C-alpha positions as CSV (number, residue, x, y, z in Angstrom):
1,M,182.8,151.1,96.8
2,T,179.3,152.0,96.1
3,G,176.1,150.3,96.4
4,A,172.4,150.4,96.5
5,V,169.8,148.9,99.3
6,Q,166.6,148.2,98.0
7,D,163.2,147.2,100.5
8,V,162.2,144.0,99.7
9,T,159.9,143.7,103.0
10,E,156.6,143.8,101.2
11,R,157.8,141.5,98.1
12,L,158.2,138.7,101.4
13,E,155.8,139.5,102.9
14,A,153.5,138.6,100.1
15,A,155.7,135.5,99.3
16,A,155.2,134.6,102.9
17,R,151.2,135.3,102.3
18,L,151.3,132.9,99.1
19,I,153.5,130.4,100.6
20,D,150.9,130.3,103.6
21,A,147.7,130.4,101.4
22,E,148.8,127.4,99.7
23,R,150.0,126.3,103.5
24,Q,146.5,126.6,104.2
25,F,145.1,125.2,101.3
26,R,146.8,122.2,101.0
27,L,145.8,121.7,104.6
28,M,142.0,122.2,103.8
29,F,142.1,119.9,100.6
30,E,144.3,117.1,102.6
31,R,142.7,116.7,105.6
32,N,138.4,117.4,104.4
33,P,136.3,114.6,105.4
34,L,134.7,114.8,101.8
35,P,137.0,113.7,98.8
36,F,138.5,116.3,96.9
37,W,140.9,116.0,93.6
38,L,142.0,118.1,90.5
39,F,141.9,116.7,87.4
40,A,143.5,118.0,84.4
41,V,140.4,119.4,81.8
42,D,142.2,118.5,78.8
43,S,143.8,114.9,79.4
44,L,140.8,114.4,82.3
45,R,143.5,112.6,84.4
46,F,143.8,113.1,88.1
47,L,146.6,115.8,89.4
48,E,145.8,115.6,92.7
49,V,143.3,113.5,95.6
50,N,142.8,113.9,98.8
51,Q,142.6,111.1,101.6
52,A,139.0,110.6,102.2
53,A,138.5,109.6,98.1
54,I,140.9,107.2,99.1
55,R,139.1,105.9,101.3
56,Q,136.0,106.5,99.5
57,Y,136.9,104.8,96.4
58,G,139.5,102.5,97.3
59,Y,142.1,103.2,95.1
60,S,145.6,104.4,96.3
61,R,147.3,108.0,95.2
62,D,149.1,106.0,92.8
63,E,146.3,104.2,91.4
64,F,144.4,107.5,91.4
65,L,147.1,109.6,89.5
66,A,147.1,106.7,87.1
67,M,143.7,106.8,86.1
68,T,141.1,109.4,84.2
69,I,137.9,110.3,85.7
70,L,136.3,108.0,83.4
71,D,137.8,105.4,85.3
72,L,135.3,106.8,88.0
73,R,132.3,106.4,86.0
74,P,130.3,103.8,84.4
75,A,130.7,103.3,80.5
76,S,127.3,105.2,79.2
77,D,128.0,108.2,81.2
78,A,131.3,109.0,79.0
79,E,129.1,111.2,76.5
80,R,127.4,113.1,79.5
81,V,131.1,113.5,81.2
82,L,133.1,115.0,78.2
83,A,130.2,117.3,77.6
84,D,130.5,118.7,81.3
85,V,134.1,119.0,81.0
86,R,133.8,121.3,77.9
87,K,131.8,123.8,80.2
88,P,133.6,126.7,81.5
89,R,133.2,126.4,85.3
90,D,133.1,130.5,87.3
91,G,133.3,129.7,90.9
92,F,131.2,126.6,92.3
93,D,128.6,125.6,89.9
94,E,125.2,124.3,91.1
95,P,126.2,120.6,92.2
96,G,124.7,118.0,90.2
97,I,124.0,114.1,90.7
98,W,126.6,111.7,89.5
99,T,126.9,108.0,89.7
100,H,130.1,106.9,90.2
101,R,132.3,103.4,90.6
102,R,134.4,102.3,93.6
103,K,137.5,99.9,93.1
104,D,135.4,97.1,93.9
105,G,132.8,97.6,91.0
106,S,130.2,98.8,93.7
107,L,128.2,102.2,93.0
108,L,127.6,105.2,94.8
109,S,125.3,108.8,94.3
110,V,127.2,111.8,94.1
111,R,126.7,115.6,94.7
112,V,129.6,116.8,92.5
113,H,130.5,120.8,93.6
114,S,133.4,121.6,90.5
115,A,135.2,124.5,90.0
116,D,137.8,125.6,87.4
117,L,141.7,126.7,88.1
118,E,144.9,126.4,87.2
119,F,147.1,124.1,88.7
120,D,150.9,124.1,88.2
121,G,150.2,125.9,84.9
122,V,147.5,123.3,83.7
123,P,144.1,124.4,83.4
124,A,142.3,121.9,85.5
125,R,139.1,121.4,87.6
126,L,138.7,121.5,91.4
127,I,136.2,118.5,92.7
128,L,134.2,118.4,95.5
129,A,132.3,114.5,95.1
130,E,129.2,114.5,98.3
131,D,128.3,111.1,98.9
132,V,124.3,111.1,99.0
133,S,123.2,107.6,98.4
134,Q,121.8,106.8,102.0
135,R,119.7,110.2,101.5
136,L,118.9,109.6,98.2
137,E,117.8,106.0,98.8
138,Y,116.1,107.2,101.8
139,E,114.0,109.4,100.1
140,R,112.8,106.8,97.1
141,E,111.7,104.8,100.1
142,L,109.6,108.1,101.2
143,A,108.3,108.1,97.8
144,F,107.9,104.9,97.4
145,R,106.2,104.3,100.7
146,A,104.0,107.3,99.8
147,S,102.5,106.1,96.3
148,H,102.8,102.6,97.1
149,D,100.7,100.5,99.7
150,G,102.6,98.6,102.3
151,T,101.5,95.3,102.0
152,T,100.9,94.6,98.7
153,G,103.6,96.6,97.0
154,L,101.2,97.8,94.5
155,L,100.5,101.5,93.4
156,K,97.6,103.7,95.6
157,T,95.0,104.4,93.9
158,R,95.7,108.0,94.1
159,A,98.9,108.0,92.8
160,L,97.8,106.1,90.2
161,A,95.1,109.1,89.2
162,E,98.0,111.2,89.1
163,V,100.5,108.8,86.7
164,L,97.2,108.5,84.0
165,D,96.4,112.1,84.3
166,A,100.3,112.7,83.9
167,R,100.3,111.2,80.6
168,P,100.1,112.7,77.1
169,A,96.5,112.8,76.2
170,A,95.4,109.2,75.1
171,A,92.5,107.2,75.6
172,Y,92.8,104.4,77.9
173,A,90.1,102.2,80.5
174,V,90.1,101.3,84.1
175,A,88.5,97.9,84.9
176,Y,87.9,98.2,89.0
177,V,87.8,95.1,90.6
178,Q,85.8,94.5,93.8
179,L,86.7,90.9,95.8
180,R,83.7,90.1,98.2
181,G,84.9,88.6,101.3
182,L,88.8,89.7,100.9
183,A,88.3,91.9,103.9
184,L,86.5,89.1,105.8
185,I,90.0,87.1,105.7
186,G,91.5,89.1,107.7
187,D,88.9,89.8,110.5
188,T,88.2,86.1,111.0
189,L,91.5,84.0,110.2
190,G,94.0,86.8,111.0
191,R,95.8,89.7,109.6
192,T,98.9,86.9,108.3
193,V,96.2,85.1,106.3
194,G,94.7,88.3,105.1
195,D,98.1,89.8,104.0
196,A,99.2,86.7,102.8
197,V,95.6,86.9,100.2
198,R,96.2,90.2,99.3
199,C,99.7,89.6,98.3
200,A,98.6,86.8,96.4
201,V,95.9,88.6,94.3
202,A,98.2,91.5,93.9
203,E,101.1,89.2,92.1
204,R,98.3,88.4,89.8
205,L,96.7,91.4,89.0
206,G,100.5,92.9,88.9
207,A,101.3,90.2,86.2
208,L,98.5,91.6,84.3
209,G,99.7,95.4,84.9
210,E,103.3,94.5,83.5
211,R,101.2,93.3,80.2
212,F,98.2,95.9,80.0
213,G,99.2,99.0,81.7
214,L,99.1,99.6,85.7
215,V,98.0,98.4,88.8
216,A,96.5,100.1,91.9
217,Y,95.2,98.8,95.0
218,Q,92.4,100.2,97.0
219,P,92.0,99.3,100.6
220,S,90.7,96.9,101.7
221,Q,89.7,94.7,99.4
222,D,89.7,96.4,96.1
223,F,92.3,96.8,92.9
224,V,92.4,98.7,89.7
225,L,93.9,97.7,86.7
226,A,94.3,100.7,84.3
227,V,94.7,99.1,80.3
228,L,96.8,101.9,78.9
229,D,95.7,100.7,75.2
230,P,91.6,100.4,75.1
231,Q,92.0,98.2,72.0
232,Q,93.1,95.6,73.9
233,L,90.4,96.0,76.7
234,P,88.9,92.8,75.9
235,Q,91.5,90.5,75.9
236,A,92.5,92.3,79.6
237,Q,89.4,91.7,81.1
238,Q,89.1,88.5,80.0
239,A,92.5,87.4,81.4
240,L,91.5,89.1,84.4
241,L,88.4,87.2,85.4
242,E,90.4,84.6,84.1
243,A,93.2,84.7,87.2
244,L,90.7,86.2,89.4
245,S,88.7,82.5,89.1
246,I,91.6,80.8,90.5
247,P,91.2,80.5,94.2
248,V,94.0,82.2,96.4
249,Q,96.0,80.2,98.8
250,G,96.5,82.1,102.2
251,G,98.5,80.4,104.4
252,D,96.7,76.5,105.3
253,F,94.0,77.8,103.3
254,T,92.2,77.8,100.0
255,Q,89.9,81.3,99.3
256,Q,87.8,81.6,96.6
257,L,87.2,85.1,96.2
258,Q,84.0,86.3,94.3
259,A,84.8,89.3,92.3
260,H,82.6,91.9,90.5
261,V,84.5,94.1,87.7
262,G,83.5,98.0,86.6
263,V,84.5,99.4,83.4
264,A,85.2,102.9,82.6
265,R,87.1,104.7,79.7
266,Y,89.0,107.8,79.5
267,P,87.5,110.0,77.8
268,D,84.3,109.1,77.0
269,D,83.0,108.6,80.7
270,A,85.0,111.2,82.5
271,A,87.5,113.8,82.2
272,S,90.6,113.0,85.2
273,A,91.9,109.7,86.2
274,E,89.8,110.3,89.6
275,E,86.6,110.4,87.9
276,V,87.1,107.3,85.8
277,I,88.3,105.5,88.3
278,G,85.0,106.3,90.8
279,S,82.7,105.7,87.5
280,A,84.6,101.9,87.2
281,A,84.1,101.7,91.4
282,Q,80.4,102.6,90.5
283,A,79.8,100.3,87.3
284,A,81.5,97.5,90.1
285,H,78.8,98.4,92.6
286,A,76.3,98.2,90.1
287,A,77.7,94.7,88.8
288,Q,77.9,93.4,92.4
289,A,73.8,94.9,92.9
290,E,73.1,93.0,89.5
291,G,74.8,89.9,90.5
292,R,77.0,90.1,87.6
293,G,80.5,89.5,86.9
294,V,81.3,92.5,84.8
295,A,80.0,95.9,84.2
296,R,80.6,99.0,81.7
297,F,79.8,102.3,83.3
298,E,76.4,103.7,81.9
299,R,75.1,106.8,82.0
300,S,72.0,106.1,83.1
301,M,74.2,106.0,86.5
302,S,75.3,109.6,85.9
303,A,72.4,111.1,88.6
304,R,73.8,109.6,91.6
305,I,77.3,108.9,90.4
306,G,77.4,112.0,89.1
307,E,76.7,114.0,92.7
308,R,79.2,111.7,94.3
309,L,82.1,112.5,92.2
310,R,80.8,115.8,92.2
311,L,81.0,115.9,96.2
312,V,84.3,114.2,96.3
313,G,85.9,116.9,93.8
314,R,84.5,119.4,96.1
315,I,86.3,117.6,99.0
316,H,89.4,117.5,97.5
317,Q,89.1,121.2,96.8
318,A,87.6,122.0,100.0
319,I,90.9,120.0,101.7
320,E,93.1,122.3,99.7
321,R,91.6,125.7,100.5
322,Q,91.3,124.7,104.3
323,E,87.7,125.0,103.9
324,F,86.8,123.0,107.0
325,E,86.8,124.0,110.4
326,L,86.8,122.3,114.0
327,H,84.3,122.9,116.6
328,F,85.4,121.5,120.3
329,Q,83.0,120.0,122.7
330,P,84.4,119.1,126.3
331,V,84.6,115.8,128.0
332,V,83.8,117.2,131.4
333,H,84.5,115.0,134.9
334,A,80.7,113.5,136.0
335,D,81.0,114.5,139.6
336,S,82.1,118.1,138.9
337,G,81.8,119.1,135.7
338,A,85.2,120.4,135.6
339,P,86.4,120.1,131.8
340,R,89.1,117.2,131.2
341,L,89.7,117.6,127.4
342,L,87.9,119.0,124.2
343,E,87.4,116.8,121.8
344,A,87.8,117.9,117.8
345,L,84.7,117.4,115.7
346,I,85.2,118.2,111.9
347,R,82.6,121.1,110.2
348,W,81.8,122.4,106.3
349,P,80.3,125.2,106.6
350,Q,78.8,126.4,103.0
351,A,78.5,129.6,101.7
352,D,74.5,130.0,102.6
353,G,76.0,129.8,106.3
354,G,74.8,125.9,106.7
355,Y,77.1,122.8,107.2
356,I,77.1,119.9,105.6
357,A,77.0,116.9,108.1
358,P,80.0,115.1,108.7
359,D,78.0,111.8,107.7
360,Q,77.3,112.9,104.3
361,F,81.2,113.2,103.6
362,I,83.2,111.4,105.8
363,Q,82.3,107.9,104.9
364,L,83.0,109.0,101.3
365,C,86.2,110.2,102.5
366,E,87.2,106.8,103.3
367,D,85.9,105.5,100.5
368,T,88.4,107.4,97.9
369,G,91.1,107.7,100.3
370,L,90.7,111.3,100.8
371,I,90.4,110.7,104.7
372,L,94.3,110.6,104.8
373,P,95.1,114.2,103.5
374,L,91.3,115.2,105.6
375,G,93.1,113.4,108.7
376,R,96.6,115.2,108.4
377,W,94.7,118.3,108.1
378,V,92.7,117.8,111.1
379,M,95.5,116.3,113.0
380,R,97.2,120.1,112.5
381,A,94.7,122.3,113.4
382,A,93.6,120.5,116.4
383,A,97.5,120.8,117.0
384,Q,97.2,124.6,116.8
385,A,94.3,124.7,118.9
386,R,96.0,122.9,121.6
387,R,98.7,125.3,121.5
388,T,96.4,128.4,121.3
389,L,94.2,127.1,124.4
390,A,98.4,127.0,125.8
391,E,98.1,130.5,125.3
392,H,95.4,131.5,127.3
393,G,95.6,130.2,130.0
394,W,95.2,125.9,129.4
395,P,98.6,124.6,129.2
396,Q,97.3,121.6,130.5
397,M,94.0,121.1,128.9
398,P,94.3,118.3,126.3
399,V,92.5,118.2,122.7
400,A,91.2,114.6,121.2
401,V,91.1,113.9,117.6
402,N,89.2,111.1,116.0
403,V,91.5,108.7,113.5
404,S,89.7,106.5,110.8
405,A,90.8,102.9,109.9
406,L,92.1,104.0,107.0
407,Q,94.7,106.5,108.8
408,F,95.5,103.9,111.4
409,F,96.2,100.9,109.4
410,D,96.9,102.3,105.9
411,G,98.7,105.9,107.0
412,D,101.5,106.6,108.6
413,L,99.6,107.5,112.0
414,V,102.4,108.2,114.2
415,A,104.7,110.5,111.8
416,D,101.6,112.1,111.0
417,L,100.9,113.1,114.7
418,A,104.7,113.5,115.6
419,Q,104.7,116.3,112.6
420,A,101.5,117.9,113.7
421,C,102.7,118.2,117.2
422,A,106.0,119.6,116.5
423,D,104.5,122.7,113.5
424,A,102.7,123.5,116.3
425,G,105.4,123.6,118.9
426,L,104.1,120.8,121.1
427,G,105.8,117.4,122.1
428,A,104.7,114.4,120.6
429,D,102.1,113.8,123.1
430,G,100.2,117.3,122.9
431,L,97.2,115.5,121.0
432,C,94.9,112.4,122.5
433,L,93.5,109.9,119.7
434,E,90.1,108.5,119.4
435,L,89.5,104.8,117.8
436,T,86.6,103.3,116.9
437,E,86.4,99.7,118.3
438,S,85.7,98.2,115.3
439,S,88.8,99.2,112.9
440,V,91.0,98.5,115.8
441,M,89.7,95.1,116.2
442,R,90.4,94.4,112.5
443,Q,93.6,94.0,112.8
444,P,94.4,93.3,116.3
445,Q,98.0,92.5,115.9
446,H,98.8,95.3,113.6
447,A,96.5,97.9,116.2
448,L,99.1,96.1,119.2
449,E,102.1,97.5,117.2
450,V,100.9,101.0,116.2
451,L,99.0,101.4,119.5
452,R,102.7,100.3,121.2
453,Q,104.6,102.9,119.2
454,L,101.8,105.9,120.4
455,R,102.5,104.6,123.6
456,A,106.3,105.0,123.7
457,L,105.5,108.7,122.5
458,V,103.5,109.3,125.6
459,V,100.1,109.6,123.4
460,C,96.9,109.1,125.5
461,V,94.2,107.0,123.1
462,A,90.8,106.2,123.9
463,L,88.4,103.4,122.3
464,D,85.5,105.1,121.1
465,D,81.9,104.0,120.6
466,F,82.6,100.7,123.1
467,G,80.5,98.3,123.2
468,T,78.8,98.4,119.3
469,G,82.4,96.1,118.1
470,F,83.3,93.1,119.1
471,S,86.6,93.4,121.3
472,S,86.9,90.1,123.3
473,M,88.7,90.5,126.7
474,A,92.1,89.3,125.2
475,H,92.5,91.7,123.3
476,L,91.5,94.9,125.6
477,R,93.7,93.5,127.6
478,D,96.6,93.5,126.1
479,L,95.6,96.6,124.0
480,P,97.8,99.7,125.7
481,L,94.5,102.0,126.3
482,D,93.6,105.1,128.3
483,T,90.2,105.4,128.2
484,L,86.7,103.5,126.9
485,K,83.8,105.8,125.8
486,I,80.5,104.0,125.9
487,D,78.4,104.6,122.8
488,R,75.4,106.9,122.9
489,S,73.1,104.1,121.9
490,F,73.3,102.7,125.3
491,I,73.2,105.9,127.1
492,V,69.7,107.0,125.8
493,D,67.1,105.8,128.3
494,V,69.7,104.5,131.0
495,H,67.9,106.2,133.9
496,R,64.2,104.4,132.9
497,D,65.6,101.4,130.4
498,A,66.7,98.4,133.1
499,R,68.8,96.8,129.6
500,K,70.9,99.5,128.8
501,A,71.3,100.2,132.5
502,S,72.5,96.4,132.9
503,I,74.9,97.1,129.6
504,C,76.2,100.1,130.8
505,E,76.8,98.9,134.6
506,A,78.8,95.7,132.7
507,L,80.7,98.7,130.5
508,L,81.5,100.8,133.5
509,T,82.6,97.7,135.3
510,L,84.9,96.5,133.3
511,G,86.9,99.5,132.1
512,R,87.2,99.9,136.4
513,S,88.3,96.4,135.9
514,L,91.1,97.3,133.1
515,G,92.1,100.2,135.0
516,L,90.7,102.6,132.3
517,G,89.2,106.0,132.5
518,V,85.2,105.6,131.4
519,V,83.4,108.4,129.2
520,A,79.7,108.6,128.6
521,E,79.1,109.8,125.0
522,G,75.6,111.5,124.4
523,V,74.5,112.7,127.8
524,E,71.7,115.2,127.2
525,C,70.0,115.7,130.5
526,A,70.2,115.8,134.0
527,E,68.8,112.2,134.7
528,Q,71.5,110.2,132.2
529,L,73.9,112.3,134.3
530,R,72.5,111.6,137.9
531,W,72.5,107.9,136.8
532,L,76.1,107.8,135.8
533,R,76.9,110.0,138.7
534,A,75.4,107.4,141.1
535,H,77.6,104.4,138.8
536,G,80.7,105.9,138.9
537,C,81.0,106.8,135.7
538,D,84.2,109.0,135.6
539,Y,83.9,111.5,132.5
540,V,80.7,112.6,130.4
541,Q,80.0,114.5,126.8
542,G,77.2,115.5,125.2
543,Y,74.7,118.8,124.9
544,L,73.8,118.5,128.4
545,T,77.4,119.2,129.6
546,G,78.4,121.4,126.3
547,R,77.7,121.8,122.8
548,P,80.8,121.6,120.2
549,L,81.7,125.2,119.1
550,P,84.5,126.8,117.2
551,L,87.9,127.5,119.7
552,P,86.9,131.3,120.4
553,Q,83.5,130.3,121.8
554,A,84.8,126.7,123.4
555,L,87.7,129.2,125.3
556,A,84.4,130.9,126.3
557,A,82.7,127.8,127.6
558,L,85.8,126.1,129.2
559,G,85.6,129.7,131.3
560,A,82.4,129.1,132.1
561,L,82.6,125.5,133.3
562,T,85.1,126.2,136.0
563,A,83.5,129.6,137.1
């Protein structure tokens, strides 16, 4: 008897490894929490699906295996699907976003990852379908909120300008509408009535936008109608005046609004959408000043308008280039002179070494909406300064920033604050906020909602320029504030003017009765400081105790205050 022995250990081990790999692949395929399936490239029929796909789409495994991938797609996607199948895959390709349909007919957005392979000798494609419907909806919501006004649902003027600038070069006209009294309605009759009137006007003008072009809202009482075909401007203008002449219902009240309209054209009057809108706004101001319903932009306005628009452009550029600076002024304890916090004050340095005063550009930023990006920059820069203070031995030294009415009511103040602090490695309470009395009292209920959100984040809030607005005791009692800042106009001559002294005593008493700290602004002489100390003022701020300085000098000044 003869025979031969062959060592097949390696072959058996390879076969075992192959079986094990197939088992692991099957395990990964079946138990993956994301939907997986295989389909034949030629017939498009499903070859295999995992449990996650069955749960996600509502079909049983047998139903899947009797279907093609076209059954999961809207009919309008068929050609795109076929074209995609014809393209070979070398490993997993760049994922694409597709719309899929469940068994119940509902649609979902999925990010599809795909790769080609062979399955039982058949050319097949492996698909991983990641449901991104909620994420895309959230991104769409964020994009909408960034470009649209939350109350009216209309485009913001900045977004309108971007849309117009993105169009192929073509003429268009802009009608800028100023509605006198619209802001006053909310101030006097309440936010609910004010918003109802705004929304009623927005609905009317929105219909004109669908007919003639686009509509935007410029808080708090202006609208912008972009007429994309200048030939339709006369009809659009007439329809606009007719729509605005009808009284507006707001709650139980009927309001007759007085409209002034300014008209400007592109490219005749300006080279960009932002400038066209600005020109139309200036024409609207002219219409109001002259008692006219409509005014066409004229070159005779160019001196004042041109300077204003150039400054707007420079501000926009300065924000992008981060040309602004923050200087810091201390608020100190009235008795000891020890520093309590630093207030961040914006400065705009120029090439000649001088500065453009804030009162020359802040209001312009308010009027054009640039206060929103500028305010976000201030928050980021102040948060970084707060971090620097901690690194130089002042970990408990707060930094306060001023917040405009537009930021408070029309921006996303809480989110902006949290993001600025997070970027600097601080908690959400890393900055203090200062709000003017007049801005907070413009919409008390809305203000209360925002202030409660800030209080939940343990953010300290001061009411600035106190005494110059129209706060009521009821509102002050309800608002979650930490500090009142007495306006400098009451501090001047407080030590020798009995009337101002009486006002300051009343404000100090009010602050104490509400349990709030009180800061006196504009303290410039020793006599003022002595009077404030004698009458129980908590903190003082002014040139006497410290001028606004860049951060390095402010750090040195802090050391001197505590020496």
